[in-house]
C-alpha positions as CSV (number, residue, x, y, z in Angstrom):
1,M,53.0,134.9,151.5
2,P,54.8,132.8,154.1
3,I,53.2,132.5,157.5
4,A,55.5,134.3,159.9
5,Y,56.8,132.3,162.9
6,G,59.8,132.7,165.0
7,P,62.0,129.7,166.0
8,I,61.3,128.3,169.5
9,A,62.9,125.6,171.6
10,Y,60.3,123.5,173.3
11,S,60.2,123.3,176.3
12,K,62.2,124.7,179.1
13,K,60.8,122.7,182.0
14,T,60.3,119.2,180.6
15,K,62.6,116.4,179.5
16,M,60.9,116.1,176.1
17,K,62.9,116.6,172.9
18,K,63.2,120.2,171.9
19,Y,61.3,121.0,168.7
20,I,63.0,123.9,166.8
21,N,62.0,125.6,163.6
22,T,64.9,124.6,161.3
23,G,63.6,126.7,158.4
24,S,60.3,127.1,156.7
25,K,59.1,125.0,153.8
26,D,55.8,124.1,152.2
27,T,54.3,120.7,153.0
28,R,53.5,119.9,149.4
29,S,57.3,119.9,148.7
30,G,57.6,117.2,151.4
31,F,55.1,115.2,149.3
32,G,57.2,115.8,146.2
33,A,60.4,114.7,147.9
34,G,58.6,111.6,149.2
35,M,57.4,110.8,145.7
36,T,60.9,111.3,144.2
37,E,62.3,108.8,146.8
38,L,59.5,106.3,146.2
39,G,60.1,106.4,142.5
40,Q,63.6,105.2,143.0
41,K,62.8,102.6,145.7
42,N,59.5,101.0,144.6
43,E,58.8,100.2,140.9
44,N,55.1,99.5,141.7
45,V,54.5,103.2,142.7
46,V,52.8,105.2,140.0
47,A,51.7,108.7,140.0
48,L,48.5,110.3,138.5
49,C,47.9,114.1,138.3
50,A,45.0,116.2,137.3
51,D,46.8,118.9,135.4
52,L,48.7,120.3,138.4
53,I,52.2,118.8,138.1
54,G,54.0,121.9,139.5
55,S,51.5,122.5,142.3
56,L,51.8,118.9,143.5
57,K,55.6,118.8,143.0
58,F,55.5,115.8,140.7
59,D,58.2,117.3,138.4
60,D,61.0,115.0,139.5
61,F,58.9,111.9,139.5
62,K,57.7,112.7,136.0
63,K,61.2,113.4,134.7
64,N,62.8,110.3,136.2
65,H,59.9,107.8,135.7
66,P,57.8,109.0,132.7
67,E,56.5,105.4,132.2
68,R,55.0,105.5,135.6
69,F,53.5,109.0,135.4
70,F,50.0,109.7,134.1
71,Q,48.8,113.2,133.2
72,I,45.1,112.8,133.3
73,G,44.1,116.4,132.8
74,I,41.2,118.2,134.4
75,A,39.3,114.9,134.8
76,E,39.5,114.1,138.5
77,A,36.8,111.4,138.4
78,N,38.6,109.6,135.6
79,M,41.8,109.9,137.6
80,I,40.3,108.1,140.6
81,G,38.8,105.4,138.4
82,I,42.1,104.8,136.6
83,A,43.9,104.6,139.9
84,A,41.5,102.0,141.2
85,G,42.1,99.9,138.0
86,L,45.9,100.1,138.3
87,T,45.7,98.5,141.7
88,I,44.3,95.3,140.2
89,G,47.7,94.8,138.4
90,G,49.6,95.3,141.6
91,K,50.4,99.0,141.2
92,I,50.4,101.5,144.1
93,P,48.8,104.6,142.6
94,F,49.3,108.0,144.2
95,T,46.8,110.6,142.9
96,G,47.4,114.3,143.1
97,T,45.3,117.5,142.9
98,F,43.9,120.2,145.2
99,A,42.1,118.9,148.2
100,N,38.8,120.3,147.1
101,F,39.0,118.4,143.8
102,S,40.5,115.4,145.5
103,T,37.5,114.8,147.7
104,G,34.4,117.0,147.1
105,R,34.5,116.8,143.3
106,V,35.0,113.0,143.1
107,Y,33.4,111.7,146.3
108,D,31.2,109.2,144.5
109,Q,34.2,107.7,142.6
110,I,36.2,107.5,145.8
111,R,33.3,105.8,147.7
112,Q,32.4,103.3,145.0
113,S,35.6,102.5,143.2
114,V,38.2,102.9,146.0
115,A,36.7,102.6,149.5
116,Y,33.9,100.1,148.8
117,S,36.2,98.0,146.8
118,D,39.1,98.4,149.3
119,K,41.5,99.4,146.6
120,N,45.1,100.4,147.4
121,V,44.8,103.9,146.2
122,K,46.6,106.9,147.9
123,I,44.6,110.0,147.4
124,C,47.0,112.9,148.0
125,A,45.6,116.4,148.4
126,S,47.4,119.7,148.4
127,H,46.1,123.2,149.0
128,A,43.9,122.1,151.9
129,G,42.1,124.4,154.3
130,L,42.1,128.2,154.5
131,T,45.8,128.5,153.8
132,L,45.1,128.0,150.1
133,G,44.7,131.7,150.5
134,E,43.8,134.1,147.7
135,D,42.0,131.5,145.6
136,G,39.1,131.8,147.9
137,A,36.2,129.7,149.1
138,T,35.5,127.9,145.9
139,H,39.0,126.3,146.0
140,Q,39.4,126.0,149.8
141,I,37.9,123.0,151.4
142,L,37.2,122.7,155.1
143,E,35.1,119.6,155.2
144,D,37.4,117.1,153.5
145,I,38.6,115.3,156.7
146,G,35.0,114.7,157.7
147,L,34.1,113.4,154.2
148,M,37.1,111.0,154.1
149,K,37.0,109.7,157.7
150,M,33.4,108.6,157.3
151,L,34.4,106.1,154.5
152,P,34.8,102.7,155.9
153,G,38.4,101.5,155.7
154,M,39.8,104.9,154.7
155,T,43.0,106.0,156.5
156,V,43.1,109.8,157.0
157,I,46.5,111.6,157.5
158,N,47.0,115.3,158.0
159,T,50.7,116.3,158.3
160,C,52.2,119.3,160.1
161,D,55.4,120.1,158.2
162,Y,57.8,119.2,155.3
163,N,59.6,116.4,157.1
164,Q,56.4,114.8,158.3
165,T,54.8,115.0,154.9
166,K,57.7,113.3,153.3
167,A,57.7,110.6,156.0
168,A,54.0,110.0,155.6
169,T,54.3,109.7,151.8
170,L,56.9,107.0,152.2
171,A,54.9,105.2,154.8
172,L,51.8,105.1,152.7
173,A,53.6,103.0,150.0
174,D,54.0,100.2,152.6
175,H,50.5,100.6,153.9
176,H,47.9,98.4,152.2
177,G,44.4,100.0,151.8
178,P,42.8,103.2,150.7
179,A,44.3,106.4,152.2
180,Y,43.9,110.2,152.2
181,L,46.9,112.3,152.7
182,R,46.2,116.0,153.3
183,F,48.9,118.8,153.1
184,G,49.1,122.4,152.0
185,R,50.6,125.2,150.0
186,P,52.0,127.8,152.4
187,V,55.5,127.9,153.7
188,V,55.4,126.9,157.3
189,P,58.0,126.0,160.0
190,N,59.8,122.7,159.5
191,F,60.3,121.4,163.0
192,T,59.9,117.6,163.2
193,P,63.2,115.6,162.9
194,A,64.0,114.4,159.4
195,D,64.7,110.9,160.8
196,E,61.5,110.6,163.0
197,P,59.7,107.5,162.1
198,F,56.1,107.9,160.8
199,V,53.8,105.3,162.3
200,I,50.3,105.4,160.9
201,G,47.8,105.6,163.7
202,K,50.3,106.6,166.4
203,A,50.2,110.0,167.9
204,I,53.3,111.9,168.8
205,L,53.7,113.5,172.3
206,L,55.5,116.8,171.8
207,N,55.4,118.0,175.3
208,E,54.4,116.7,178.7
209,G,52.0,118.7,180.8
210,T,49.5,118.3,183.7
211,D,46.9,121.1,183.4
212,V,45.5,120.7,179.9
213,T,45.8,118.5,176.8
214,I,46.2,120.3,173.4
215,V,45.5,117.9,170.6
216,A,46.5,119.5,167.2
217,T,46.8,118.4,163.6
218,G,48.3,119.9,160.4
219,H,49.4,123.5,160.5
220,L,47.9,123.9,164.0
221,V,50.6,121.7,165.6
222,W,53.2,124.4,165.5
223,E,50.7,126.9,166.7
224,A,50.0,124.6,169.6
225,L,53.7,124.5,170.5
226,I,53.8,128.3,170.5
227,A,50.6,128.5,172.6
228,A,52.1,126.0,175.1
229,E,55.2,128.1,175.6
230,A,52.9,131.2,176.2
231,L,50.9,129.1,178.7
232,E,54.0,128.0,180.5
233,A,54.8,131.7,181.1
234,K,51.3,132.0,182.7
235,G,51.9,129.0,185.0
236,I,49.8,126.6,182.9
237,S,51.4,123.2,182.1
238,A,50.1,122.1,178.6
239,E,50.5,118.6,177.2
240,V,50.8,118.9,173.4
241,I,50.0,115.9,171.1
242,N,50.5,115.8,167.3
243,I,47.7,113.8,165.8
244,H,48.9,113.3,162.3
245,T,46.6,110.3,161.7
246,I,43.0,111.2,162.3
247,K,41.8,107.8,161.3
248,P,42.7,105.4,162.8
249,L,42.8,107.6,165.8
250,D,45.3,106.9,168.6
251,E,42.7,106.7,171.4
252,E,45.1,105.3,173.9
253,A,47.4,108.3,173.7
254,I,44.4,110.7,174.2
255,L,43.0,108.8,177.1
256,K,46.4,108.5,178.8
257,S,46.8,112.3,178.6
258,L,43.3,113.1,179.7
259,A,43.8,110.9,182.8
260,K,46.3,113.5,183.9
261,T,44.9,116.8,182.6
262,K,41.1,116.2,182.8
263,C,40.4,118.7,179.9
264,V,41.3,119.1,176.3
265,V,41.6,121.7,173.5
266,T,41.5,120.4,169.9
267,A,43.0,122.5,167.1
268,E,42.6,122.0,163.3
269,E,42.4,123.9,160.0
270,H,39.0,122.4,159.3
271,N,35.3,122.9,159.9
272,I,34.4,122.4,163.6
273,L,31.9,119.9,162.3
274,G,33.2,116.5,161.3
275,G,36.9,117.0,161.9
276,L,39.5,116.0,164.6
277,G,37.6,117.7,167.3
278,E,34.4,115.6,166.8
279,S,36.6,112.4,166.7
280,I,38.0,113.4,170.1
281,S,34.5,114.2,171.5
282,R,33.5,110.6,170.6
283,V,36.5,109.2,172.5
284,L,35.6,111.3,175.5
285,A,31.9,110.5,175.5
286,L,32.6,106.7,175.3
287,N,35.4,106.6,177.9
288,T,35.9,109.6,180.1
289,P,33.7,112.6,179.7
290,A,35.7,115.9,180.1
291,P,35.5,119.5,179.2
292,Q,36.6,120.3,175.6
293,E,37.1,123.5,173.6
294,F,37.5,123.6,169.9
295,V,39.8,125.7,167.7
296,A,38.4,125.3,164.2
297,V,36.4,127.1,161.6
298,N,32.9,127.7,163.0
299,D,30.7,126.2,160.3
300,S,31.4,128.6,157.5
301,F,33.1,128.8,154.1
302,G,36.4,130.6,153.8
303,E,37.3,133.7,151.7
304,S,40.1,135.3,149.8
305,G,43.1,136.6,151.7
306,T,46.7,135.7,152.6
307,P,47.1,132.6,154.7
308,E,48.2,134.7,157.7
309,Q,45.2,137.0,157.4
310,L,42.7,134.1,157.2
311,M,44.2,132.2,160.0
312,D,43.9,135.3,162.2
313,K,40.4,136.2,161.1
314,Y,39.1,132.6,161.6
315,K,41.0,132.3,164.9
316,L,43.2,129.4,163.9
317,N,46.4,130.5,165.7
318,N,48.3,130.3,168.9
319,Q,46.4,133.1,170.5
320,A,43.1,131.3,169.9
321,I,44.6,128.2,171.4
322,V,45.7,130.0,174.5
323,E,42.2,131.5,174.9
324,A,40.6,128.1,174.5
325,V,42.9,126.6,177.1
326,E,41.9,129.3,179.6
327,R,38.2,128.7,179.0
328,V,38.5,124.9,179.3
329,I,40.5,125.0,182.5
330,K,37.7,127.1,184.1
331,R,35.3,124.3,183.2
332,K,37.2,121.6,185.0
């Protein structure tokens, strides 16, 4: 079931670019579109899939470049090992399966064969977080960002919409080194400009504000924009930052914003432990201690339900962000 959002133009009182929902799409299709384009542009790009061609949107790449597509089957550990080996010959492998199987199931292979060896493997993970939905807790993963960001040298990217996922996929082909790209299954608003450059490690300021900084990643970025508009109606000026790259983290952008607002709310579709929020806490502790509130899953597994039901139950929505902002401002 698509997550229901209305189009908004953001924002009325600032000079920032207006971000408008131009139509809802799933982020995994953005990955598929990026792979289709890479197949045409870069002959060194190869794709490996663990029996989920349709789910990962590999169909066009497989059809147009069968000699560069490898169906590994339900053997994710082998897929990672093969990908690592392909880099030795100069290939740029993009692996694809569900986020749970991309990380938790094959963490040893990623650590030893990819990260430790600094192999140029792009680990691409769909169906991340609670919005996998009805498949339930065994297939949902809420700890993958923490797992991957702790690996030395691993780049970690979590995109917010179709356009940004496509742009990130293209950017990763030019980036040397191991990387984790996280995206999802549900249909969500597509609001970032199609021509917006994707710079790994560079945050995107979506709206200027003076009272609070909202730092969001993935599906929570759009929720943060909706929250900021609701807060504006309450007389609260919210600065909204899209952190698509969790590692390396754009600490400069965070500190610049905190110098104005003096407090922060972090929002992510991930466990409160080990994710973006804890990365921000480290930045604050080392540089400029300030009140922080977290919008995240509170140290629990997920469950079966529609994406919208789960995001509401686990308080990963714009209302939860508004409430977190009101709490953190009282702590300033």
